DRENDO-1510 file (C-alpha; in Angstrom, 1 decimal, always signed):
<recs>
REC; n; res; u; v; w
REC; 1; MET; +94.8; -88.6; +99.3 .
REC; 2; SER; +96.1; -85.1; +99.5 .
REC; 3; LYS; +96.1; -82.8; +96.6 .
REC; 4; PHE; +99.0; -80.5; +95.7 .
REC; 5; THR; +98.6; -77.6; +93.3 .
REC; 6; LEU; +102.1; -76.0; +92.3 .
REC; 7; ILE; +101.8; -72.5; +90.9 .
REC; 8; ARG; +104.7; -70.9; +89.1 .
REC; 9; HIS; +105.1; -67.2; +90.0 .
REC; 10; GLY; +104.0; -64.6; +87.5 .
REC; 11; GLN; +106.3; -63.0; +85.0 .
REC; 12; ALA; +109.4; -61.4; +86.6 .
REC; 13; SER; +111.2; -58.4; +85.6 .
REC; 14; PHE; +113.6; -60.0; +83.1 .
REC; 15; GLY; +116.3; -57.6; +81.9 .
REC; 16; ALA; +115.6; -55.1; +84.8 .
REC; 17; ASP; +118.1; -54.2; +87.5 .
REC; 18; ASN; +116.1; -56.3; +89.9 .
REC; 19; TYR; +114.7; -59.5; +88.2 .
REC; 20; ASP; +113.0; -60.6; +91.5 .
REC; 21; GLN; +109.8; -58.6; +91.3 .
REC; 22; LEU; +106.7; -59.1; +89.2 .
REC; 23; SER; +106.4; -57.2; +86.0 .
REC; 24; ASP; +103.0; -55.5; +85.1 .
REC; 25; ILE; +102.2; -58.7; +83.2 .
REC; 26; GLY; +103.2; -60.8; +86.1 .
REC; 27; ARG; +100.7; -59.0; +88.3 .
REC; 28; GLU; +98.0; -59.6; +85.7 .
REC; 29; GLN; +98.8; -63.2; +85.7 .
REC; 30; ALA; +98.6; -63.6; +89.4 .
REC; 31; ARG; +95.2; -61.9; +89.5 .
REC; 32; ALA; +93.9; -64.0; +86.7 .
REC; 33; VAL; +94.8; -67.2; +88.7 .
REC; 34; GLY; +93.0; -65.9; +91.8 .
REC; 35; ASP; +90.0; -65.0; +89.6 .
REC; 36; TYR; +89.9; -68.5; +88.2 .
REC; 37; PHE; +90.1; -70.2; +91.6 .
REC; 38; PHE; +87.3; -67.9; +92.8 .
REC; 39; VAL; +85.1; -68.7; +89.8 .
REC; 40; GLN; +85.8; -72.5; +90.2 .
REC; 41; ASN; +85.0; -72.2; +94.0 .
REC; 42; THR; +88.4; -73.7; +94.7 .
REC; 43; GLN; +89.5; -73.5; +98.3 .
REC; 44; PHE; +92.8; -74.5; +99.6 .
REC; 45; ASP; +93.5; -75.6; +103.2 .
REC; 46; LEU; +96.9; -74.2; +103.0 .
REC; 47; ILE; +98.8; -71.8; +100.7 .
REC; 48; VAL; +102.5; -71.8; +100.9 .
REC; 49; HIS; +104.9; -69.5; +99.1 .
REC; 50; GLY; +108.6; -69.1; +98.9 .
REC; 51; ALA; +110.5; -66.1; +100.2 .
REC; 52; LEU; +111.4; -64.6; +96.8 .
REC; 53; SER; +109.6; -61.3; +96.0 .
REC; 54; ARG; +108.2; -62.7; +92.8 .
REC; 55; GLN; +106.7; -65.7; +94.6 .
REC; 56; THR; +105.4; -63.7; +97.6 .
REC; 57; GLU; +103.6; -61.1; +95.4 .
REC; 58; THR; +102.1; -63.8; +93.2 .
REC; 59; ALA; +100.7; -65.6; +96.2 .
REC; 60; GLN; +99.3; -62.4; +97.8 .
REC; 61; LEU; +97.6; -61.2; +94.6 .
REC; 62; MET; +96.2; -64.7; +93.9 .
REC; 63; ALA; +94.9; -65.1; +97.4 .
REC; 64; LYS; +93.3; -61.7; +97.4 .
REC; 65; HIS; +91.4; -62.4; +94.1 .
REC; 66; MET; +90.2; -65.8; +95.1 .
REC; 67; LYS; +89.1; -64.4; +98.5 .
REC; 68; HIS; +91.3; -66.7; +100.5 .
REC; 69; ASP; +91.1; -65.3; +104.0 .
REC; 70; ALA; +93.5; -67.5; +105.9 .
REC; 71; GLU; +97.1; -66.5; +106.5 .
REC; 72; LEU; +99.7; -67.4; +103.9 .
REC; 73; VAL; +102.7; -69.4; +105.0 .
REC; 74; LEU; +106.1; -68.3; +104.0 .
REC; 75; ASP; +108.6; -71.2; +103.6 .
REC; 76; ASP; +111.9; -70.5; +102.0 .
REC; 77; ARG; +112.2; -74.2; +101.0 .
REC; 78; ALA; +109.8; -73.3; +98.2 .
REC; 79; ASN; +112.6; -70.9; +96.8 .
REC; 80; GLU; +114.1; -71.5; +93.4 .
REC; 81; PHE; +117.7; -72.9; +93.1 .
REC; 82; ASP; +120.4; -70.2; +93.2 .
REC; 83; SER; +120.6; -69.6; +89.4 .
REC; 84; GLU; +122.9; -66.5; +89.9 .
REC; 85; ARG; +125.5; -68.4; +91.8 .
REC; 86; LEU; +125.1; -71.4; +89.6 .
REC; 87; LEU; +125.8; -69.4; +86.4 .
REC; 88; LYS; +128.7; -67.5; +88.0 .
REC; 89; CYS; +130.2; -70.7; +89.0 .
REC; 90; TYR; +129.7; -72.9; +85.9 .
REC; 91; ILE; +129.6; -70.5; +82.9 .
REC; 92; PRO; +133.4; -70.3; +82.8 .
REC; 93; LYS; +133.6; -74.1; +82.9 .
REC; 94; VAL; +131.1; -74.3; +80.0 .
REC; 95; ALA; +133.4; -72.0; +78.1 .
REC; 96; GLU; +136.4; -74.2; +78.9 .
REC; 97; LEU; +134.7; -77.2; +77.4 .
REC; 98; SER; +133.8; -75.8; +74.0 .
REC; 99; GLU; +135.2; -73.2; +71.8 .
REC; 100; LYS; +131.9; -72.5; +70.3 .
REC; 101; ASP; +130.3; -71.9; +73.6 .
REC; 102; SER; +133.3; -69.8; +74.7 .
REC; 103; ALA; +132.8; -67.6; +71.7 .
REC; 104; LEU; +129.1; -67.0; +72.6 .
REC; 105; ILE; +129.8; -66.4; +76.3 .
REC; 106; TYR; +132.6; -63.9; +75.7 .
REC; 107; SER; +131.2; -62.2; +72.6 .
REC; 108; THR; +131.7; -58.4; +72.7 .
REC; 109; GLU; +128.9; -57.9; +70.2 .
REC; 110; THR; +125.8; -59.6; +71.6 .
REC; 111; PRO; +125.4; -61.1; +75.2 .
REC; 112; TRP; +124.7; -64.8; +75.1 .
REC; 113; PHE; +121.6; -64.3; +77.2 .
REC; 114; ALA; +120.0; -61.9; +74.7 .
REC; 115; SER; +119.0; -64.8; +72.4 .
REC; 116; ASN; +116.5; -67.4; +73.7 .
REC; 117; GLU; +118.4; -70.1; +71.7 .
REC; 118; HIS; +121.8; -69.1; +73.1 .
REC; 119; PHE; +120.5; -68.7; +76.6 .
REC; 120; GLU; +118.9; -72.2; +76.7 .
REC; 121; ARG; +122.0; -73.8; +75.2 .
REC; 122; ILE; +124.4; -72.3; +77.7 .
REC; 123; PHE; +122.0; -72.5; +80.7 .
REC; 124; ARG; +121.4; -76.3; +80.0 .
REC; 125; LYS; +125.1; -76.9; +80.0 .
REC; 126; ALA; +125.7; -75.0; +83.2 .
REC; 127; VAL; +122.8; -76.8; +85.0 .
REC; 128; GLN; +124.1; -80.2; +83.9 .
REC; 129; LEU; +127.5; -79.5; +85.4 .
REC; 130; TRP; +125.8; -78.4; +88.6 .
REC; 131; GLN; +123.8; -81.7; +88.7 .
REC; 132; LEU; +127.0; -83.6; +88.5 .
REC; 133; ASP; +129.0; -81.7; +91.1 .
REC; 134; ASN; +128.4; -82.8; +94.7 .
REC; 135; ASN; +131.2; -80.5; +96.0 .
REC; 136; CYS; +130.0; -77.1; +94.9 .
REC; 137; ASP; +130.2; -74.2; +97.5 .
REC; 138; PHE; +126.5; -73.6; +97.5 .
REC; 139; GLU; +123.4; -75.7; +97.5 .
REC; 140; SER; +124.1; -78.8; +95.5 .
REC; 141; TRP; +121.7; -80.5; +93.2 .
REC; 142; ASN; +121.1; -83.3; +95.7 .
REC; 143; GLU; +120.5; -80.8; +98.6 .
REC; 144; PHE; +118.1; -79.0; +96.3 .
REC; 145; LYS; +116.1; -82.2; +95.8 .
REC; 146; GLN; +116.2; -83.1; +99.5 .
REC; 147; ARG; +115.0; -79.5; +100.4 .
REC; 148; ILE; +111.9; -80.0; +98.0 .
REC; 149; ASN; +111.1; -83.4; +99.4 .
REC; 150; SER; +111.2; -82.1; +103.0 .
REC; 151; LEU; +108.9; -79.3; +102.1 .
REC; 152; LEU; +106.4; -81.6; +100.6 .
REC; 153; HIS; +106.5; -84.0; +103.5 .
REC; 154; ASP; +106.3; -81.3; +106.2 .
REC; 155; THR; +103.5; -79.3; +104.4 .
REC; 156; ARG; +101.4; -82.4; +103.9 .
REC; 157; ASN; +101.9; -83.5; +107.6 .
REC; 158; ALA; +101.1; -80.0; +108.9 .
REC; 159; VAL; +97.6; -80.1; +107.6 .
REC; 160; GLY; +96.8; -83.8; +107.7 .
REC; 161; ALA; +95.3; -86.1; +105.1 .
REC; 162; LYS; +92.7; -85.4; +102.4 .
REC; 163; LYS; +93.6; -81.7; +102.3 .
REC; 164; ARG; +94.3; -79.3; +99.3 .
REC; 165; ILE; +97.6; -77.5; +99.4 .
REC; 166; ALA; +98.9; -74.8; +97.0 .
REC; 167; ILE; +102.5; -74.0; +96.8 .
REC; 168; VAL; +103.5; -70.7; +94.8 .
REC; 169; THR; +107.0; -71.3; +93.7 .
REC; 170; SER; +109.3; -71.4; +90.8 .
REC; 171; GLY; +110.1; -73.7; +87.8 .
REC; 172; GLY; +112.8; -75.7; +89.4 .
REC; 173; LEU; +110.8; -76.9; +92.3 .
REC; 174; ILE; +107.9; -77.8; +90.0 .
REC; 175; ALA; +110.1; -79.6; +87.5 .
REC; 176; HIS; +111.9; -81.7; +90.1 .
REC; 177; THR; +108.7; -82.7; +91.9 .
REC; 178; LEU; +107.0; -83.8; +88.8 .
REC; 179; GLN; +110.2; -85.6; +87.7 .
REC; 180; SER; +109.8; -87.4; +90.9 .
REC; 181; VAL; +106.2; -88.1; +90.5 .
REC; 182; LEU; +106.7; -89.6; +87.2 .
REC; 183; GLY; +109.9; -91.4; +88.2 .
REC; 184; CYS; +112.1; -89.8; +85.5 .
REC; 185; ASP; +115.8; -89.4; +85.7 .
REC; 186; ASP; +117.6; -86.1; +86.2 .
REC; 187; LYS; +117.9; -85.5; +82.5 .
REC; 188; VAL; +114.2; -84.8; +82.3 .
REC; 189; PHE; +114.5; -81.9; +84.8 .
REC; 190; LEU; +115.7; -79.2; +82.3 .
REC; 191; ASP; +113.2; -80.2; +79.7 .
REC; 192; MET; +110.3; -79.7; +82.1 .
REC; 193; ASN; +111.9; -76.6; +83.8 .
REC; 194; LEU; +112.3; -74.7; +80.6 .
REC; 195; SER; +108.7; -75.5; +79.4 .
REC; 196; ILE; +106.9; -74.2; +82.5 .
REC; 197; ASN; +104.8; -71.1; +81.8 .
REC; 198; ASN; +104.4; -68.2; +84.3 .
REC; 199; ALA; +101.3; -68.6; +86.5 .
REC; 200; SER; +100.7; -72.1; +85.2 .
REC; 201; LEU; +99.3; -74.8; +87.4 .
REC; 202; SER; +100.6; -78.4; +87.9 .
REC; 203; GLU; +98.7; -80.7; +90.2 .
REC; 204; PHE; +99.1; -84.3; +91.6 .
REC; 205; LYS; +97.4; -86.4; +94.2 .
REC; 206; VAL; +99.6; -88.1; +96.8 .
REC; 207; ASP; +99.2; -91.6; +98.2 .
REC; 208; GLU; +99.3; -92.0; +101.9 .
REC; 209; THR; +101.5; -94.5; +103.7 .
REC; 210; ASP; +100.2; -96.4; +106.8 .
REC; 211; ASP; +101.9; -93.8; +109.1 .
REC; 212; GLY; +100.1; -90.9; +107.2 .
REC; 213; ASN; +103.2; -89.6; +105.5 .
REC; 214; ILE; +103.8; -89.0; +101.8 .
REC; 215; GLY; +104.8; -92.3; +100.2 .
REC; 216; MET; +108.4; -92.1; +98.9 .
REC; 217; SER; +110.8; -94.7; +97.7 .
REC; 218; SER; +114.0; -94.4; +99.8 .
REC; 219; SER; +116.1; -95.8; +96.8 .
REC; 220; ASN; +115.2; -93.2; +94.2 .
REC; 221; ASN; +113.2; -90.4; +95.9 .
REC; 222; GLN; +110.2; -91.2; +93.7 .
REC; 223; ILE; +107.0; -89.8; +95.2 .
REC; 224; ASN; +104.1; -92.2; +95.0 .
REC; 225; ALA; +101.5; -90.0; +93.4 .
REC; 226; LYS; +99.3; -89.5; +90.4 .
REC; 227; LEU; +99.9; -86.6; +88.1 .
REC; 228; LEU; +96.7; -84.7; +87.4 .
REC; 229; CYS; +98.0; -81.8; +85.1 .
REC; 230; PHE; +101.2; -80.2; +84.1 .
REC; 231; ASN; +101.7; -76.6; +83.0 .
REC; 232; ASN; +98.0; -75.8; +82.8 .
REC; 233; VAL; +97.5; -72.2; +81.6 .
REC; 234; SER; +93.6; -72.3; +81.6 .
REC; 235; PRO; +93.3; -69.3; +84.0 .
REC; 236; LEU; +95.2; -67.2; +81.5 .
REC; 237; LEU; +93.7; -68.6; +78.4 .
REC; 238; ILE; +90.2; -67.7; +79.5 .
REC; 239; LYS; +91.2; -64.0; +79.7 .
REC; 240; ARG; +91.8; -64.1; +75.8 .
REC; 241; GLN; +94.9; -62.0; +76.0 .
REC; 242; LYS; +97.9; -63.6; +74.3 .
REC; 243; HIS; +100.5; -61.4; +76.1 .
REC; 244; LEU; +99.6; -63.3; +79.3 .
REC; 245; ILE; +101.3; -66.4; +78.0 .
REC; 246; THR; +104.9; -66.1; +79.1 .
REC; 247; ARG; +107.9; -68.1; +80.5 .
REC; 248; LYS; +110.1; -65.5; +82.1 .
</recs>
């Protein structure tokens, strides 16, 4: 079996001009994960990260603090789905479907994304529209899933069987992967995605097929694997600092 550890990036700079960079707390979180792996004597045969700045910096800080000397591998298939284009495309459609949502979205008093409750409400509806749209002019939901599956296959095959692989990525990739591992339908994706903490660990062991590839059903893209943990924040909890537990 091969073991995958999926690590969500540290806290990004939510509300800043450039969201795609770690905040000070995000850097603390990344270092804490590295310290945790070092103390646990955890070694990875391969560490992969996406091309987004928040993913790259998290991987670099983590690797430095766990004293991982091997070169990190950048693979843009580990990137998050394009939430900016998604929201730009589907927010107007959410407004068209509900007067209540339209009032929230076009309010001149408080931006809809300023409230966690309102953000989740509108974001959920926008993502659901994206999942149903196979003709959008950017990466579709099905293309996103295929990208993730190809990353897992190719990464596993690059290092061979019985290896430990870490992927520093974002909530969307983690949520879809575990949705596939558990054999859940697409409705579960958002529940998982919105619950994943920054710098959390999610792990699973993958069964091997006779040809050495990751076992996957062609009918539903379900990965034949065993879930070991989801959204584990032990590396942060042992620091005993509440401000490290975030979801941004």
